N, C-alpha and C positions, 0 to 999 in steps of 0.2 A: 747603350746604343747599338740592336743588330740591323746589319744591314745582308740584303738578298743579292749574292751578284751571279749576275751570268753574264758567262761565257762562248761568244762563235767567230771568233776572228776568220779564227781558219778550218781544221777540221778535228778538233775539239767542243765534242757538247759536253757544256759545264755550266754546274751551278750549284753552290756555296752559300751557307749564313757567319756571315764575321760579328764575334762583336766588340765594341770597343778599338779596331778599326789592327787587336791584333789576336782574341780569342777562336778559332776556328773551331765551330760546334758545328760544323756539317758541310761534307765536301763529298761533293759526285762527281766525278766525269766519267762521260761515254769517248774513246778514239780509234779515229779512224786508222790508226796507222798502219794495221794488217790489208786493212782495202787499199788503200793507196801507194799500197808493197808494191802490187799486181801490177801497177802500172809505172813503180817506178818514181812516183811524184802528187804531186797533188792536183784530182781534176777536179776544179770549183762546180760543175755539177754536180757530181756523188758527192761533194761535197754538199751541198746544199740536202739535199735531197739529205742522205744522215739526221741532216741535224733538226729537220722537219718530223721522221718516224721517232728521233732519241728524245727530246728539249721537252715534251712533258712527264713520260716516266721520268726520267733525271730531279726533271720537276719537285716531282713526290716524294721521289729518296729524299730529298732535302728538307720538303717541308714537311718529310712522317718523324724526318729527329726533333725538327726544328717546329714549331706552327705557326709563330708569327714572326715579324719583323716589322723594322719600323722606314725600310726608305728601302731601290730598290739600285744599285749601282749597275750598271750595261754597258757593256765594248761597244763605242760608238764609233772605230774606229783609226786605229787605220786596217787594212784587214781585206779577204775577197768582199762582195757587193753582197754578194748569194749568202753569204754564207752570214752574214754580216746583218742583214733585215730580219734574219728566222730569231737574234737575240733582240734587236729594237722592238721587234713587234710585240714577243711574248711579253719583256718588258713595260712595253707603254703601253699592253691590256692590262695585264696586272695595276699597271700604275691609277686606270684611270674606273679599277672596277673595286680595290679592296682600298681607294682614295691614295695614294701611297706616294710618294712623293721619289723621282725619280731623277739619278744621279747618272752624267752621262760622262766615261771616261778616254779616256787615249791610251789604248794597248798594253805602247812600250813602258809608259808612267804606271800600267800598272803595275808592270813587268818588278819597276823598280820595287813596289811594298812589296813585294814573295819576299824580299828580307824582314821586314817588322810581322809575319806571319811565327808564331808562339814563341811572343817573347815580348811577352807578358811585364814580370821583369825586368827585363834589361833590353828595351825597349831603343835604335838607335841613336845615336848621338848627330849632331850636325854642328861641324858641314861637312859632309860626306858626298865625295868623287866613289861616280857611278858608270859601273862597264857595264851597257849593256850591250848581250850577244847574243844574237836566236839567226833564223834561215832568212829572217825576211832581212834585217836592222840592226845598223852596229852601232854605236854612239858610246862618245868616253860625256858625262853632265857633273858637273860641279852643284851638287845640292844644299845650298846656304839656308833651309827652311821647308816646311811641305807647301807645295805652288811654288816656290819658290828659284825655279832649274836655268842653272845657265851652260849652254851646251858647245860642248870646246872641238867639241872635232866628231865627223862622221865618216858614213862609206861612204867611196864618191864610186865607184861600181860594186861586188858582191861584197851583202856581207859574209864574217867568220864562221855563219850556219849553212849556207847558200852554198857560200868553197867546198866544207865538210862533204855533202850532198854531192857533188856533179862531180869532186873526185872519187869520195865513194862508187858513180854507176862506172864513170872511168876504169878502175880497176875492181870494175867488174864488185862490189859487196856491199849492196841491195838497200837499203830504203827504211828506214831512212839513216844518214852517214854519218851525224856526228858517233853516235851510240854505236855505228861497225866500225869505224879507221879507230878512234878510242884503246876498243878491243884489242882489235889483231896488234896496234901500236907498239904496246906493253909489248911488242914477243919480237920487236925489231930494234934495226940497228938508225938513232934516230937521225948520226951523224955521217949517215953512206951518201947520201944526194946529201947534196950545196946550193938545196934551193932559195931561189930569190926570195926576200926582205924584201918587201914596197915604207921603207919612212918614211919615203914624198921628202918636201924643201925642210931644207934646217924649222923647227920649233915647232911644226904641222905638230896639231890633235887628227886629220881626218885618218885614215884607214884605204886603205884599197890588197885584194886579195886577186884579181881576176890575171893577172902576169904568171900570181904566183898557180892557178888553176892551170894554165897554157902550161906550165913549162913541167907541171902533170908532164897533160896530156901527149906531149916530145917525147916523154923520158920513157910514158908510157910502147911511145911507136916504136923506139930504138932496143925497146928488152922484154917487149910483150911478155903479156902475164906467168912469169910463176912462179912458182906457190916466195917462195923467195921474196922476187922485187918487190913484188905484190904489198909485204909484211914491213921488208926496210922500207919503201916505198910514201906506205902509211903514217911510219913513224920517222917520216924527214918531215913529208907538209905536215904533223901536225903541231912537232917541236918547229916549221918555223909561223906558224900561227898563231901559235902561241908563244912563245918569243917578240912580237910583235905584239899582241894585245899588251904582253906584260911590262914591255919594255914603252908605251905611250905612256900607261898606271907609269909606273914607277918615275916618266919625265914633269904626267898629273903634276905625281903630290907634292915634286921641288918643289915646281913653280907654287903651287895654291892654300899643299900643305893643311888636308885638314884632317878631320880628330877622326874617321874612318873610308874605311876602302869598300867597296859594293862588288859585287858581280851577280848580276841577276839576267835573265835569259836562257833558252834552252841550253848555250855554248856555254850557263855558268855549271853546269854540267861535267865538265868536262874535266878529271881527278889533273893536267900532265896541269893547262891554265890555272886549277886554283893552287897546286903543289910550287908553281911558279912563277905564282904572284905575291904568293905571302912568301918569298924568296928573298927576292926582289923588293919590298917592300918592309922587310924584319918590323923592329919592333917601334919604327917610326910613325906607325897610326894603326887604328883597331883594325883587324878584316873579316870584314863575312858574308857569306854567302844563303841562299836557303838555311833551315835548316834540314827540311827533308829535298831529296831528286823530288819530289811529286813538286814542286811550289818551283824549282824550275823552270820546265817546261809551260807552254800555256792551262789553270785554272780560273774560276771562278774565288776559289780565299784571293789571291790578289785582288784582283778587279772588285770584289765587299768590301779591300782592305781600304785602298783605296778610295771608295765614296768614301769611307769614316773622313778622313781625310782635306777628304773637298766637299762635303754635305751642307757648308752655304752655295753652293751650285745647284741644291733640289730644288723638286718643285713638279706639282703630278703635272701630265700631261703623258705631251709622245715621244722620243726621240729620235732621231731620223738619223740613220746609217751616213757613214763619209767614210771612203774607202781612204780618204786622202788626208784624213783632219790630223 
């Protein structure tokens, strides 16, 4: 079964066609990173305008590679309402014109399915413990089967990716913050600054990074942005975030004993997070992350994969965007 995926939750215009939830037949994306780097973050009106301009060209590229499909999966939310409208309207029109069923997808559930992509011969196994880490979201899930997700913990303030962006701005490293900090952190001393780790109350699987961001702000005021300081502060900040994330994963692993541990979302591309998580779980569970870096960030292949496994929700008609879905 071939699913056309459409993703426009934020600033990536993406379309893909995936067969049987794993085999990527076509995958195209237009990124707005360079445009939003000029303002240090995503401007919703600008993002929506770019989606309008790029949606049809991106869609045409995918359909030129794979002429037909069986159903459409589109991100319904959460996300920027002005961006979501473009994707859901496009999907709804295609559904009506081509008489293809349409499947509304939760963006974070889409990220979870990035770990199914290109694993035709070795699909993930249940139960799976999944850490989703991105710019706006931080969740820890226990996935017992397709459609059976138990939320164990979530962010109480800043998500990890949001904290990376804000700290990168404080350190003068530009946007997006995750790749910028990861690159310079590899040259710094991660033990130089004793930054706080917010583990919250005993037994909690929730996350909090706002205090860490404030601690970095205070260090910047005290030290100034010398090259040595920026490098060591970036390394210390990254270590603090990755330690908390991997420690929460380890605690959940010990409590629930899953068969696998998955990383998903934009921050799953962080090599230090992958390294620490793998080191801590050892051989107690199979460790997975997306097979390609491009599947970590927003893309339509993950939406199509999720649509395949949620195809019982498909119907011909319209999808209404919901930023709080």
